[in-house]
DRENSE-105319 format. One record per residue: residue number from 1; residue in three letters; chain; z negated, x negated, y negated of N, C-alpha, C, O in turn. Coordinates in nm, 4 decimals, padded with zeros to 6 digits. Atoms other than C-alpha are relative to their C-alpha. Layout:
REM DRENSE-105319
num,residu,chaine,n_w,n_u,n_v,ca_w,ca_u,ca_v,c_w,c_u,c_v,o_w,o_u,o_v
NUM,ALA,A,Z,X,Y,Z,X,Y,Z,X,Y,Z,X,Y
...
//
This chain:
REM DRENSE-105319
num,residu,chaine,n_w,n_u,n_v,ca_w,ca_u,ca_v,c_w,c_u,c_v,o_w,o_u,o_v
1,MET,A,-00.1131,-00.0579,-00.0678,-01.5061,-02.9702,-02.4840,00.0073,-00.0538,00.1420,-00.0243,-00.1701,00.1671
2,HIS,A,-00.0061,00.0370,-00.1411,-01.4506,-02.9752,-02.1080,00.1230,-00.0864,00.0266,00.2348,-00.0500,-00.0098
3,GLU,A,-00.1127,00.0858,-00.0374,-01.2370,-03.2611,-01.9806,00.0338,00.0220,00.1463,-00.0541,00.0319,00.2320
4,GLU,A,-00.0476,-00.0209,-00.1353,-01.0286,-03.2111,-01.6734,00.0159,-00.1354,00.0696,00.0573,-00.2334,00.0078
5,SER,A,-00.0146,00.1262,-00.0730,-01.0313,-03.4766,-01.4029,00.1489,-00.0286,00.0226,00.2315,00.0627,00.0232
6,LEU,A,-00.1378,00.0419,-00.0210,-00.7126,-03.6733,-01.3412,00.0571,00.0617,00.1276,00.1750,00.0971,00.1317
7,GLU,A,-00.0458,-00.0582,-00.1261,-00.6917,-03.5403,-00.9838,00.0378,00.1474,-00.0190,00.1390,00.1923,00.0348
8,ASP,A,-00.0310,-00.1410,00.0254,-00.7029,-03.1764,-01.1038,00.1284,00.0137,-00.0802,00.2120,00.0994,-00.0514
9,TRP,A,-00.1207,-00.0039,00.0823,-00.4390,-03.2438,-01.3669,00.1239,-00.0312,00.0847,00.2255,00.0374,00.0739
10,ALA,A,-00.1129,00.0382,-00.0853,-00.2111,-03.4173,-01.1123,00.0333,00.1116,00.0985,00.1509,00.1363,00.1251
11,ARG,A,-00.0235,-00.1102,-00.0929,-00.2548,-03.1278,-00.8662,00.0710,00.1157,-00.0706,00.1671,00.1707,-00.0168
12,ARG,A,-00.0646,-00.1068,00.0762,-00.1654,-02.8676,-01.1334,00.1435,-00.0365,-00.0364,00.2325,00.0484,-00.0302
13,ARG,A,-00.1352,00.0461,00.0355,00.1363,-03.0751,-01.2430,00.0925,00.0091,00.1197,00.2067,00.0532,00.1068
14,GLU,A,-00.0813,-00.0054,-00.1212,00.2624,-03.1014,-00.8866,00.0293,00.1450,00.0402,00.1392,00.1747,00.0869
15,GLU,A,-00.0219,-00.1415,-00.0292,00.2175,-02.7254,-00.8345,00.1076,00.0582,-00.0908,00.1925,00.1346,-00.0447
16,ARG,A,-00.1021,-00.0474,00.0933,00.4249,-02.6550,-01.1474,00.1374,-00.0527,00.0383,00.2357,00.0212,00.0339
17,ARG,A,-00.1283,00.0587,-00.0401,00.6980,-02.8924,-01.0318,00.0545,00.0669,00.1259,00.1734,00.0978,00.1337
18,ASN,A,-00.0439,-00.0632,-00.1243,00.7100,-02.7403,-00.6840,00.0441,00.1436,-00.0227,00.1369,00.1912,00.0428
19,ALA,A,-00.0360,-00.1393,00.0285,00.7246,-02.3882,-00.8272,00.1381,00.0097,-00.0638,00.2092,00.1078,-00.0421
20,SER,A,-00.1290,-00.0064,00.0690,01.0306,-02.4723,-01.0384,00.1136,-00.0648,00.0788,00.2289,-00.0564,00.0365
21,LYS,A,-00.1054,00.0632,-00.0804,01.2211,-02.6636,-00.7682,00.0970,00.1059,00.0500,00.0568,00.2164,00.0864
22,GLY,A,-00.1014,-00.0913,-00.0481,01.5475,-02.5011,-00.6688,00.0562,00.0916,-00.1069,00.1478,00.1692,-00.0795
23,LYS,A,-00.0514,-00.0831,00.1085,01.6022,-02.3338,-01.0053,00.1414,-00.0454,-00.0340,00.1685,-00.1653,-00.0419
24,LEU,A,-00.1399,00.0313,00.0294,01.9745,-02.3135,-01.0890,00.0325,00.0292,-00.1460,-00.0287,00.1157,-00.2086
25,ARG,A,-00.0526,-00.0276,00.1333,02.1570,-02.3306,-01.4213,00.1477,-00.0334,-00.0016,00.1963,-00.1119,00.0798
26,ALA,A,-00.1430,00.0249,00.0171,02.5195,-02.3272,-01.5356,00.0213,-00.0650,-00.1362,-00.0231,-00.0124,-00.2382
27,VAL,A,-00.0267,00.0743,00.1232,02.6350,-02.5800,-01.7963,00.1511,-00.0033,-00.0217,00.2253,-00.0459,00.0668
28,PRO,A,-00.1455,-00.0011,00.0241,02.9782,-02.5373,-01.9598,00.0567,-00.1411,-00.0109,-00.0089,-00.2319,-00.0621
29,LEU,A,-00.0693,00.1286,00.0102,03.2257,-02.8240,-01.9326,00.0886,00.0030,-00.1253,00.2108,00.0146,-00.1158
30,THR,A,-00.0714,-00.0038,00.1272,03.3232,-02.8277,-02.3005,-00.0446,-00.1160,-00.0870,-00.1455,-00.1812,-00.0599
31,GLU,A,00.0348,00.1039,00.0963,03.3209,-03.0720,-02.5886,-00.1126,00.0498,-00.0908,-00.1288,00.1702,-00.1105
32,GLY,A,00.1017,-00.0354,00.0978,03.0311,-03.0785,-02.8308,-00.1296,00.0486,00.0629,-00.1484,00.0416,00.1844
33,PRO,A,00.1306,-00.0443,-00.0510,02.6816,-02.9359,-02.8029,00.0135,00.1258,00.0848,00.1037,00.2070,00.0638
34,HIS,A,-00.0005,-00.1165,-00.0876,02.6060,-02.6787,-02.5358,-00.0764,00.1114,-00.0699,-00.1989,00.1074,-00.0816
35,ARG,A,00.0606,-00.1138,00.0680,02.5434,-02.3547,-02.7194,-00.0170,00.1133,00.0995,-00.0204,00.0911,00.2206
36,GLY,A,00.0185,-00.1171,-00.0853,02.4974,-02.0049,-02.5854,00.1114,00.0144,00.1019,00.2243,-00.0284,00.0779
37,GLN,A,-00.0975,-00.0125,-00.1088,02.6753,-01.9188,-02.2626,00.1173,00.0878,-00.0371,00.2241,00.0764,00.0229
38,HIS,A,-00.1061,-00.0926,00.0378,02.8810,-01.6500,-02.4362,00.1056,-00.0623,-00.0909,00.2083,00.0005,-00.1168
39,VAL,A,-00.0899,00.0612,00.0979,03.0539,-01.8956,-02.6740,00.1388,-00.0229,00.0578,00.2377,00.0085,-00.0084
40,ASP,A,-00.1305,00.0246,-00.0621,03.3338,-01.9961,-02.4347,-00.0048,00.0507,00.1446,-00.0243,-00.0284,00.2368
41,PRO,A,00.0174,-00.0552,-00.1341,03.3292,-01.7592,-02.1355,00.1062,-00.0429,00.1011,00.0841,-00.0310,00.2216
42,ASN,A,-00.1061,00.0406,-00.0932,03.6563,-01.8924,-01.9879,-00.0087,-00.1464,00.0410,00.0699,-00.1914,00.1244
43,ALA,A,00.0136,00.1426,-00.0338,03.5411,-02.2560,-01.9694,-00.0635,-00.0149,00.1381,-00.1488,00.0652,00.1765
44,PRO,A,00.0637,00.0243,-00.1299,03.4554,-02.3978,-01.6267,-00.1460,-00.0416,-00.0187,-00.1835,-00.0952,-00.1229
45,ARG,A,00.1427,00.0303,00.0055,03.0859,-02.4445,-01.5493,-00.0402,-00.0917,00.1149,00.0162,-00.0862,00.2242
46,VAL,A,00.0623,00.0830,-00.1024,02.8846,-02.7033,-01.3597,-00.1295,00.0703,00.0392,-00.2084,00.1082,-00.0473
47,ILE,A,00.1238,-00.0604,-00.0489,02.6094,-02.5555,-01.1431,-00.0952,-00.1135,00.0347,-00.0618,-00.2033,00.1120
48,GLN,A,00.0998,00.1041,-00.0222,02.2948,-02.7674,-01.1450,-00.1269,00.0602,00.0570,-00.1619,00.1744,00.0275
49,GLU,A,00.1252,-00.0426,-00.0618,01.9739,-02.7435,-00.9436,-00.1114,-00.0954,-00.0426,-00.0923,-00.2170,-00.0455
50,TRP,A,00.1149,00.0802,00.0399,01.6309,-02.8631,-01.0592,-00.0689,-00.0544,00.1246,-00.1056,00.0223,00.2135
51,THR,A,00.0614,00.0631,-00.1167,01.4828,-03.1132,-00.8108,-00.1492,-00.0243,-00.0188,-00.2168,-00.0706,00.0731
52,GLY,A,00.1404,00.0262,00.0307,01.1424,-03.1330,-00.9774,-00.0136,-00.1093,-00.1027,-00.1150,-00.1181,-00.1720
53,THR,A,00.0024,00.1078,00.0995,01.2290,-03.4344,-01.1899,00.1271,-00.0061,-00.0832,00.1262,-00.0581,-00.1948
54,GLU,A,-00.1263,00.0053,00.0733,01.5942,-03.3919,-01.2914,00.0943,00.1093,00.0494,00.0741,00.1676,00.1559
55,TRP,A,-00.1027,-00.0973,-00.0384,01.8957,-03.1587,-01.2844,00.1071,-00.0723,00.0806,00.1639,-00.1715,00.0351
56,GLU,A,-00.0978,00.0608,-00.0899,02.1278,-03.2413,-00.9939,00.1199,00.0943,00.0134,00.1031,00.2134,00.0397
57,THR,A,-00.1210,-00.0803,-00.0101,02.4902,-03.1208,-00.9885,00.0260,00.0357,00.1454,00.0241,-00.0507,00.2331
58,ILE,A,-00.0267,-00.0437,-00.1375,02.5674,-02.9119,-00.6807,00.1380,00.0629,00.0146,00.1817,00.0888,00.1267
59,GLY,A,-00.1333,-00.0575,-00.0108,02.9095,-02.7659,-00.7679,00.0535,00.0439,-00.1343,-00.0117,00.0279,-00.2375
60,THR,A,-00.0630,-00.0519,00.1209,03.1467,-02.6142,-01.0200,00.0545,00.1396,00.0286,00.0814,00.1756,00.1433
61,VAL,A,-00.0610,-00.1327,-00.0096,03.2778,-02.2647,-01.0886,00.1022,00.0130,-00.1119,00.1007,-00.0642,-00.2078
62,ALA,A,-00.1141,-00.0129,00.0908,03.5821,-02.1416,-01.2785,-00.0368,00.0504,-00.1392,00.0218,00.0054,-00.2377
63,ASP,A,00.0307,-00.0572,00.1306,03.4177,-01.9406,-01.5591,-00.1397,00.0611,-00.0001,-00.2139,00.0499,00.0975
64,LEU,A,00.1328,-00.0575,00.0162,03.1105,-01.7569,-01.6870,-00.0268,00.1112,00.1017,-00.1373,00.1202,00.1552
65,ALA,A,00.0196,-00.1096,-00.0955,03.1633,-01.4518,-01.4627,-00.0351,-00.0538,00.1385,-00.1234,00.0001,00.2051
66,ALA,A,00.0288,00.0589,-00.1310,03.1673,-01.6695,-01.1496,-00.1387,-00.0646,00.0007,-00.2097,-00.0596,00.1011
67,ALA,A,00.1328,00.0616,00.0090,02.8582,-01.8563,-01.2704,-00.1087,00.1059,00.0074,-00.2091,00.0864,00.0760
68,LYS,A,00.0987,-00.1078,-00.0054,02.6691,-01.5306,-01.3272,-00.0105,00.0574,00.1401,-00.1204,00.0881,00.1863
69,ALA,A,00.0013,-00.0526,-00.1363,02.7698,-01.4059,-00.9827,-00.0771,-00.0931,00.0940,-00.1447,-00.0468,00.1858
70,LEU,A,00.0704,00.0972,-00.0838,02.6325,-01.7255,-00.8278,-00.1487,-00.0082,-00.0354,-00.2338,-00.0151,00.0534
71,LEU,A,00.1384,00.0147,00.0432,02.3145,-01.7476,-01.0368,-00.0815,00.1274,00.0184,-00.2015,00.1208,00.0451
72,HIS,A,00.0700,-00.1283,-00.0085,02.2263,-01.3774,-01.0237,00.0702,00.0914,00.0999,00.1396,00.1847,00.0597
73,PRO,A,-00.0671,-00.0840,-00.0996,02.3464,-01.2277,-00.6939,-00.0546,00.1425,-00.0055,-00.1701,00.1631,-00.0428
74,PRO,A,00.0474,-00.1389,00.0044,02.3265,-00.8479,-00.6670,-00.1140,00.0210,00.0984,-00.1134,-00.0332,00.2090
75,GLN,A,00.1155,-00.0287,-00.0848,01.9996,-00.7188,-00.5258,00.0400,00.1038,00.1048,00.1241,00.1895,00.0776
76,PRO,A,-00.0323,-00.0999,-00.1022,02.0132,-00.5218,-00.2005,-00.0438,00.1388,-00.0467,-00.1475,00.1544,-00.1112
77,VAL,A,00.0295,-00.1368,00.0397,02.0194,-00.1479,-00.2537,-00.1070,00.0561,00.0920,-00.0959,00.0500,00.2145
78,GLU,A,00.1073,-00.0581,-00.0794,01.7006,00.0215,-00.1446,00.0413,00.1401,00.0450,00.0939,00.2193,-00.0331
79,GLU,A,-00.0312,-00.1327,-00.0505,01.7482,00.3224,00.0770,-00.1083,00.0965,-00.0453,-00.2276,00.0690,-00.0323
80,LYS,A,00.0956,-00.1004,00.0440,01.5878,00.6321,-00.0655,-00.0473,00.0790,00.1217,00.0319,00.1097,00.2108
81,PRO,A,00.0477,-00.0788,-00.1135,01.3638,00.8227,00.1732,00.0606,00.1395,-00.0046,00.0909,00.1923,-00.1116
82,ALA,A,-00.0557,-00.1353,-00.0078,01.4973,01.1560,00.2941,-00.0944,00.0967,-00.0703,-00.2164,00.0839,-00.0603
83,GLU,A,00.0832,-00.0966,00.0701,01.3764,01.4451,00.0833,-00.0669,00.0932,00.0989,-00.0107,00.1263,00.2032
84,TRP,A,00.0725,-00.0932,-00.0865,01.1181,01.6725,00.2351,00.0555,00.1400,-00.0205,00.1120,00.1706,-00.1256
85,ASP,A,-00.0495,-00.1379,00.0077,01.2068,02.0346,00.3070,-00.0861,00.0782,-00.0979,-00.2061,00.0958,-00.0770
86,ARG,A,00.0735,-00.0765,00.1008,01.1092,02.2349,00.0031,-00.0014,00.1474,00.0397,00.0941,00.1968,00.0997
87,PRO,A,00.0025,-00.1425,-00.0306,00.9974,02.5945,00.0401,00.0989,00.0753,-00.0890,00.1272,00.0339,-00.2014
88,ALA,A,-00.0942,-00.0802,00.0778,01.2419,02.8601,-00.0748,-00.0734,00.0618,-00.1184,-00.1914,00.0954,-00.1085
89,LEU,A,00.0604,-00.0610,00.1170,01.1783,02.9976,-00.4217,-00.0103,00.1500,00.0209,00.0805,00.2126,00.0754
90,GLY,A,00.0208,-00.1436,-00.0137,01.0366,03.3478,-00.4307,00.0719,00.0768,-00.1100,00.1291,00.0179,-00.2017
91,LYS,A,-00.0626,-00.0842,00.1007,01.1672,03.6417,-00.6307,-00.0825,-00.0043,-00.1285,-00.2022,-00.0328,-00.1250
92,GLY,A,00.0716,-00.0052,00.1264,01.0757,03.6700,-00.9954,00.0770,-00.0699,-00.1101,00.1906,-00.1132,-00.0909
93,ARG,A,-00.0647,00.0587,00.1166,01.1534,03.5310,-01.3383,-00.0112,-00.1529,-00.0024,00.0467,-00.2188,-00.0888
94,GLY,A,00.0090,00.1447,-00.0072,01.0601,03.1794,-01.2403,-00.0980,-00.0618,-00.0990,-00.0823,-00.1774,-00.1382
95,ARG,A,00.0973,00.0559,00.0937,00.7647,03.1377,-01.4732,-00.0786,-00.1088,00.0706,-00.1168,-00.0932,00.1866
96,HIS,A,00.0672,00.1132,-00.0615,00.5954,02.8084,-01.4090,-00.1472,-00.0079,-00.0347,-00.2172,-00.0974,00.0126
97,ARG,A,00.1417,00.0031,00.0359,00.2585,02.8896,-01.5612,-00.0480,00.1410,-00.0295,00.0300,00.2320,-00.0573
98,LYS,A,00.0585,-00.1290,00.0338,00.0230,03.1736,-01.6174,-00.0095,00.0119,-00.1517,-00.0354,-00.0877,-00.2191
99,PRO,A,00.0149,-00.0144,00.1454,00.0190,03.3193,-01.9698,-00.1458,-00.0142,-00.0410,-00.2360,00.0272,00.0318
100,THR,A,00.1356,00.0153,00.0527,-00.2846,03.2317,-02.1789,-00.0462,00.1339,-00.0538,00.0376,00.2200,-00.0807
101,PRO,A,00.0497,-00.1277,00.0532,-00.5093,03.5146,-02.3026,00.0630,00.0353,-00.1357,00.0877,00.1532,-00.1611
102,ALA,A,-00.0614,-00.0285,00.1297,-00.3590,03.4834,-02.6533,00.1415,00.0523,00.0170,00.1831,00.1404,-00.0581
103,GLU,A,-00.1354,-00.0463,-00.0244,-00.0062,03.5300,-02.5146,00.0003,00.1410,00.0582,00.0928,00.2178,00.0318
104,GLN,A,00.0071,-00.1332,-00.0592,-00.1144,03.8398,-02.3186,-00.0209,00.1057,-00.1097,00.0301,00.2172,-00.0988
105,GLN,A,00.0246,-00.0940,00.1089,-00.2345,04.0046,-02.6421,00.1270,00.0209,-00.0818,00.1490,00.1302,-00.1338
106,ASP,A,-00.1230,-00.0102,00.0777,00.0989,03.9334,-02.8138,00.1031,00.0898,00.0679,00.1904,00.1451,00.0011
107,GLN,A,-00.1022,-00.0756,-00.0738,00.2952,04.1134,-02.5440,-00.0184,00.1459,-00.0089,00.0600,00.2216,00.0482
//
């Protein structure tokens, strides 16, 4: 089996740590174990940021809705391109395909 050098392992570890730096999470300020975020939506939350080695407290919010607004801000709305000018429809029944030879015999 191929063994990885210590330098390669340390470089990969540092890349993983740097990639996760700045990640935010909301932890409820309640008694007992921290379960799902939906358990007590009215409880205040502590906002923490990952520094690469530990979670550091950066602030508090009033409830779950405020925490979600902070952790997941709305994305900017993309402007849709203007539609191109479509040609006017011609006269007729509006058939979108030619009939197959079998359909012509049935008529």
